C-alpha positions in Angstrom: 0.0 0.4 0.1 1.4 3.1 -1.2 2.1 5.8 2.1 0.1 8.7 1.8 2.3 11.3 3.5 5.4 12.8 2.3 7.7 15.6 2.4 8.6 16.3 -1.4 6.6 15.0 -4.0 8.9 14.7 -7.3 6.4 14.6 -10.5 8.3 13.1 -13.6 10.5 10.2 -14.1 12.5 11.6 -17.1 16.5 12.0 -16.9 15.8 15.6 -15.0 13.4 14.4 -12.7 15.7 11.0 -11.7 18.9 13.1 -11.5 17.0 15.2 -8.7 15.9 12.2 -6.7 19.6 11.0 -6.7 20.8 14.5 -5.8 18.3 14.0 -2.3 20.2 10.9 -1.8 23.0 12.5 -0.4 21.3 14.2 2.5 17.6 12.9 2.3 18.0 10.1 4.8 20.2 11.7 7.6 17.5 14.3 7.5 14.4 11.7 7.7 12.8 13.3 4.5 10.4 11.1 2.7 10.6 11.3 -1.1 8.0 10.3 -3.5 8.8 9.9 -7.0 6.0 9.5 -9.4 6.3 8.3 -13.4 3.1 7.8 -15.4 4.8 5.1 -17.0 3.8 1.8 -16.1 7.6 0.2 -16.4 11.1 1.7 -15.3 13.0 3.2 -17.9 10.1 2.3 -20.6 11.6 4.1 -23.6 15.0 2.1 -23.9 14.2 0.3 -26.8 12.8 3.1 -28.5 14.6 6.2 -27.5 17.2 6.8 -30.6 18.0 10.5 -29.3 21.8 10.9 -28.5 22.1 13.8 -25.9 25.5 16.1 -25.8 26.4 16.1 -22.3 28.9 18.7 -21.4 31.7 18.9 -18.9 30.0 19.9 -15.8 27.0 17.6 -16.4 29.4 14.7 -17.0 31.4 14.9 -13.8 27.4 16.0 -12.0 26.3 12.6 -13.1 29.6 10.7 -12.1 29.1 12.3 -8.4 25.7 11.2 -8.3 26.8 7.5 -8.8 25.9 7.4 -12.5 27.6 5.4 -14.1 27.8 5.8 -17.8 29.8 3.2 -20.6 32.3 5.4 -21.8 33.0 3.2 -25.1 29.8 4.0 -25.9 29.3 7.9 -25.5 31.9 9.5 -27.8 33.9 12.3 -27.1 33.7 15.8 -28.6 37.2 17.3 -29.3 36.5 20.0 -31.7 33.1 22.4 -32.7 33.1 23.5 -36.1 30.3 26.0 -36.8 29.5 27.8 -40.3 26.7 29.1 -42.6 26.0 27.6 -45.7 26.4 29.9 -48.3 28.6 32.3 -46.3 32.4 32.3 -45.9 34.1 32.3 -42.7 33.8 29.6 -40.0 34.7 29.2 -36.4 36.5 26.3 -35.2 36.7 25.3 -31.3 39.3 22.7 -30.4 39.7 21.6 -26.8 43.1 21.0 -26.6 43.6 24.9 -27.5 41.3 25.8 -24.5 42.7 23.7 -22.1 40.7 20.8 -21.8 40.8 17.2 -23.3 37.0 17.6 -24.4 34.3 19.4 -24.5 32.0 17.0 -23.4 30.4 13.4 -24.6 27.7 11.9 -26.6 25.7 9.8 -25.1 22.8 7.6 -26.0 19.6 8.9 -24.3 18.6 5.0 -23.6 22.0 4.4 -22.0 21.7 7.1 -19.7 17.8 6.5 -18.7 19.1 3.5 -17.8 22.3 4.2 -15.7 19.9 6.5 -14.1 17.7 3.6 -13.2 20.3 1.7 -12.0 21.7 4.6 -9.5 18.0 4.6 -8.5 17.6 0.9 -7.6 20.3 1.6 -5.1 18.6 4.3 -3.2 17.3 3.0 0.7 13.4 2.7 0.7 13.7 4.0 3.9 13.8 7.7 2.3 12.2 7.3 -1.4 9.4 5.3 -2.7 8.8 5.0 -6.4 5.7 4.9 -7.9 5.3 3.9 -11.5 1.9 3.9 -13.4 0.6 7.0 -11.5 -0.7 10.0 -13.2 -1.2 13.3 -11.5 -5.0 14.5 -12.2 -5.6 16.7 -9.5 -3.1 19.3 -6.9 -4.7 21.7 -4.3 -2.0 23.8 -2.4 -4.8 25.5 -0.4 -4.9 23.3 2.5 -2.6 24.4 5.5 0.9 22.0 5.8 0.7 20.1 2.7 -0.2 20.0 -0.9 -2.6 17.5 -1.7 -2.1 15.2 -4.8 -4.8 12.9 -6.8 -3.2 10.2 -8.5 -4.7 7.5 -11.2 -3.6 4.4 -11.9 -3.9 2.5 -15.1 -6.6 0.9 -14.0 -8.4 4.1 -13.1 -7.7 3.7 -9.7 -7.6 7.0 -7.7 -5.0 7.5 -4.7 -4.6 10.7 -2.7 -1.0 11.7 -1.0 0.4 15.0 0.6 3.5 16.4 0.5 5.1 19.6 1.5 6.7 20.4 -1.8 5.8 19.3 -5.3 8.5 19.5 -7.8 7.3 19.4 -11.7 9.9 17.8 -13.4 7.2 16.6 -16.0 8.3 17.8 -19.2 6.6 20.3 -21.9 3.1 19.4 -21.7 3.7 19.9 -17.8 0.9 18.9 -15.5 2.3 20.2 -12.8 2.6 23.5 -14.2 -1.1 23.6 -15.9 -2.4 23.1 -12.0 0.0 25.9 -11.1 -1.6 28.5 -13.6 -5.4 27.1 -12.7 -4.8 27.4 -8.9 -3.0 31.2 -9.8 -4.8 32.6 -12.8 -1.7 34.2 -14.9 0.9 31.8 -13.5 2.6 29.4 -15.5 2.3 29.4 -18.9 2.4 33.0 -20.5 1.1 34.5 -23.9 1.8 33.2 -27.2 4.7 35.4 -28.6 4.6 36.9 -32.3 7.6 37.1 -34.2 7.9 40.8 -33.8 7.8 40.3 -30.1 11.7 40.5 -29.8 12.5 42.7 -26.9 14.1 41.0 -24.1 11.7 40.4 -21.3 9.1 39.1 -24.3 11.7 37.1 -26.2 12.7 35.4 -22.9 9.5 34.3 -21.4 5.8 32.8 -22.0 5.4 30.0 -25.0 6.9 30.4 -28.6 5.9 28.3 -31.4 9.1 28.1 -34.0 6.7 26.4 -36.3 9.5 23.9 -37.3 10.3 20.3 -36.5 13.7 18.9 -35.4 14.6 15.1 -37.4 16.4 13.2 -35.6 18.8 10.3 -37.1 22.0 8.9 -37.5 23.9 8.2 -40.5 27.7 7.0 -41.8 29.6 9.7 -43.1 32.0 8.6 -46.1 35.0 10.5 -44.2 36.0 9.8 -40.2 34.6 12.7 -38.2 37.6 12.8 -36.1 35.6 13.9 -33.0 34.2 16.6 -34.3 30.5 18.0 -33.9 29.3 20.2 -36.6 27.0 23.3 -36.4 25.6 24.0 -39.8 23.3 27.2 -40.2 20.9 26.8 -43.7 18.3 29.0 -45.1 15.6 26.5 -43.6 17.1 25.9 -39.8 20.2 24.9 -38.4 22.0 21.5 -38.7 23.9 19.9 -36.0 26.2 16.7 -36.8 27.6 14.8 -33.5 30.1 12.2 -33.4 29.4 8.6 -32.5 31.2 5.5 -31.8 31.9 3.5 -34.9 32.8 6.5 -37.3 28.7 7.0 -37.1 27.1 10.4 -36.7 23.7 11.8 -35.0 22.2 14.6 -36.7 19.7 16.7 -35.4 18.2 18.7 -39.3 15.4 21.7 -38.5 13.1 22.2 -41.0 10.2 24.3 -41.3 7.5 21.7 -39.8 5.3 20.8 -43.4 8.8 20.1 -44.9 10.4 18.2 -42.2 7.2 15.8 -42.0 7.4 15.5 -45.7 10.9 14.7 -45.7 10.0 11.9 -43.0 8.2 10.0 -45.3 11.2 9.8 -48.1 12.3 6.9 -49.0 16.4 6.0 -47.4 17.9 7.2 -50.9 16.2 10.4 -51.4 16.2 11.1 -48.1 19.9 11.3 -47.7 20.1 12.9 -51.3 18.4 16.1 -49.6 20.4 16.2 -46.2 23.5 15.8 -48.4 22.5 19.0 -50.5 21.5 20.5 -46.9 24.4 19.8 -45.4 27.1 19.6 -48.3 30.4 17.4 -48.8 32.6 18.3 -46.1 32.9 14.7 -44.6 31.7 12.9 -48.0 28.9 11.3 -48.7 26.2 10.0 -46.4 24.7 6.5 -45.9 23.3 3.6 -43.7 20.5 6.1 -42.5 19.4 4.9 -39.0 15.9 5.4 -37.8 14.1 8.3 -38.1 12.2 10.7 -35.4 10.9 14.2 -35.3 9.2 16.4 -32.6 8.3 20.2 -33.3 10.5 23.0 -32.1 8.8 24.8 -29.2 10.4 27.7 -26.7 8.5 27.7 -23.1 9.4 29.5 -20.1 7.0 29.5 -17.0 6.6 32.4 -15.3 6.8 32.2 -12.5 8.3 29.0 -12.0 7.0 28.4 -8.4 4.0 28.9 -6.5 2.6 28.0 -3.0 4.3 24.4 -2.5 4.9 24.2 -5.8 8.2 24.5 -7.8 9.3 23.8 -11.5 12.6 22.8 -12.9 13.7 21.0 -16.4 11.6 21.2 -19.4 8.9 21.8 -17.3 9.8 25.7 -16.4 11.8 26.1 -20.0 11.9 24.2 -23.0 14.3 25.6 -25.2 15.5 25.0 -29.0 18.5 22.3 -29.7 20.6 24.7 -31.2 23.4 24.5 -28.8 22.4 21.3 -27.3 21.8 22.9 -23.9 18.5 21.6 -22.7 19.5 18.5 -20.7 22.6 20.5 -19.0 20.4 22.9 -18.4 17.9 20.5 -16.6 20.3 19.1 -14.6 21.8 22.4 -13.2 18.0 22.8 -12.2 17.9 19.9 -10.1 21.2 20.5 -8.6 20.6 23.8 -7.4 17.1 22.8 -6.1 18.6 19.9 -4.1 21.2 22.4 -2.8 18.4 24.9 -1.8 16.4 22.4 0.0 19.3 21.0 1.8 20.6 24.5 2.8 17.0 25.3 4.0 17.2 22.3 6.2 13.1 22.1 7.8 12.0 25.4 6.2 12.2 24.1 2.4 8.6 24.2 1.4 8.4 28.1 2.7 7.4 30.3 -0.5 10.7 32.5 0.2 12.8 29.7 0.0 11.3 28.8 -3.5 11.5 32.5 -4.8 15.2 32.5 -3.5 15.7 29.6 -5.5 13.8 31.0 -8.8 15.7 34.2 -8.4 19.5 32.5 -8.3 18.3 30.5 -11.3 17.0 32.9 -13.1 20.2 34.7 -14.9 21.4 31.3 -16.1 18.0 30.4 -17.9 17.8 33.4 -19.4 21.3 33.1 -20.7 20.9 29.7 -22.2 17.7 30.6 -23.8 19.1 33.7 -25.2 22.3 31.8 -26.6 20.1 28.9 -28.1 17.7 31.6 -29.8 20.5 34.0 -31.0 22.3 32.1 -33.8 18.6 31.2 -35.0 17.9 35.2 -35.0 21.6 35.8 -36.5 21.2 33.3 -39.5 17.2 33.7 -39.9 18.1 36.8 -42.5 19.2 35.6 -45.6 19.7 39.3 -47.5 23.2 39.9 -49.1 23.9 42.3 -46.7 23.0 40.2 -43.8 25.4 37.3 -45.6 28.1 39.8 -45.4 27.8 40.9 -42.1 27.5 37.4 -40.5 30.6 36.4 -42.7 32.3 39.3 -41.2 31.0 38.1 -37.7 32.4 34.7 -38.1 35.9 35.9 -39.1 35.9 38.1 -36.1 35.1 35.4 -33.4 37.2 32.9 -34.8 40.1 35.2 -34.7 39.5 36.8 -31.0 40.5 34.4 -28.3 38.7 36.0 -25.5 35.3 35.8 -27.0 35.7 32.1 -28.0 37.2 31.1 -24.5 33.9 32.6 -22.8 31.8 30.8 -25.8 33.4 27.7 -24.5 33.2 28.3 -20.8 29.4 28.4 -21.4 29.2 25.3 -23.4 31.3 23.5 -21.0 28.5 24.3 -18.4 30.5 26.5 -16.0 28.3 29.3 -16.1 28.0 31.5 -13.1 
C-alpha cells in the first residue's frame, strides 16, 4: 500500500526528475525526508528500446552525473573534441578545439537510452527508508490551499484513484507539464505566459512565455564517408540549423531543423532520397552519407514558465523552460536546475517548503536560464536573414570570432557548463 504523507513529491520520471531524486540521496536519509517519485509510465525506463536520441553532455554535467553515482559506458559515449560552426553560402567559420582551450574534450555524446538505464540503476540503489517510487500513476489533481501540505490526486492505469500529500511538489514532467497546468489554474496568470509573435523580440517578451517556432527537428544517425575525428558540426542553412554529432564506430547523429511541413514530408521519403536531400542541405565536407538509421521527428517550441514556482510547488527542467536544441543545452540546463534545487532544499533544512525559499531558488536560477535561452535563440535570429547584406555581416562576424581568443574562451566556458 502506498504511503500517503510525504515531504517532497517529484512528479516526472525523466532524465531531470531522476537526477533530482539522486541528488536528494546525499542528505534525505539523515534529514529524515520522505520523498515520493512519480512516473506516469508503468515500467521503469520505458523508452530504452525506442529512444534513438543522443544527448550532448557537457563537461560539468558529466562530472555531476558521476558524483550522483550514474555510471555511463565511455565506450558508447563519443567525445567531442572539436566544434565546427559555419553558415551555408557564407564565408568564414569558427573552429573550437578543446586542446587549445586547455581541456581534453568539451563533453560526450551519450545515447539517451543508456543514460536512462544508468539513472535507473542508480535509483535502484536508493534506500526505501526515504524514497518511494510509484510507476503508472498520473497526477490528475493538485490542491495547494490546505494548511501544511499540498494534496495530490493520482490515477493508476486501471483508473483507481489515490490521494497523497506532500509539503513540496516538484514538477519536472516535461514541456506538457501537468504540475505547471495546475499551478496556472490555482494562480491565474501564472505558469504559461502568452503566445508570442515573431515581432516580439524585446528581451523580456523574447525570453518568456510560449513560442511555436513552426519548425520541427528530424533526429537520426548515419555513416559519413570521412571519419568525423571527434568533431561536432553546427551548420546554419536557409531552412534551419543542422547539428552533426560524432558517435562511436565512425557514425554521426544528426538533428536537422526544417519548417514543419517540410520536415513531415522528409520523414516519409525513402532512404536514398532522404540522404540526398540531407546531403544537399549540409554539403560534402564529410563526403557522401550512407547507412541511414531510424528517423524521429518532434515539433520545436520555446517555453518559459513565469513564474516557475507557487505555493508549495516549483518547476525545473523542461517544465520550467523548453528551449531550441541549437547548442544542445536542454538537458544540461535541466540538470543544473536539479542540482541547484537539491542544494537549496538541503540548505533550508526544515523550511524548504516556504515560499521565500522557492523565491530564492527561482531568483538564483534566473540568469542561467535567461542566458541559455538567449544563447540557443541568438544563432537562429542571426541566421534567419538571408539578404546579401546580412550574409556579409554574418561572414564578418564568423571571421571576427575566429580571431578573438577571449570571445571564443567565453563561448567555450559557457558550453562546458561552467556558468556563474
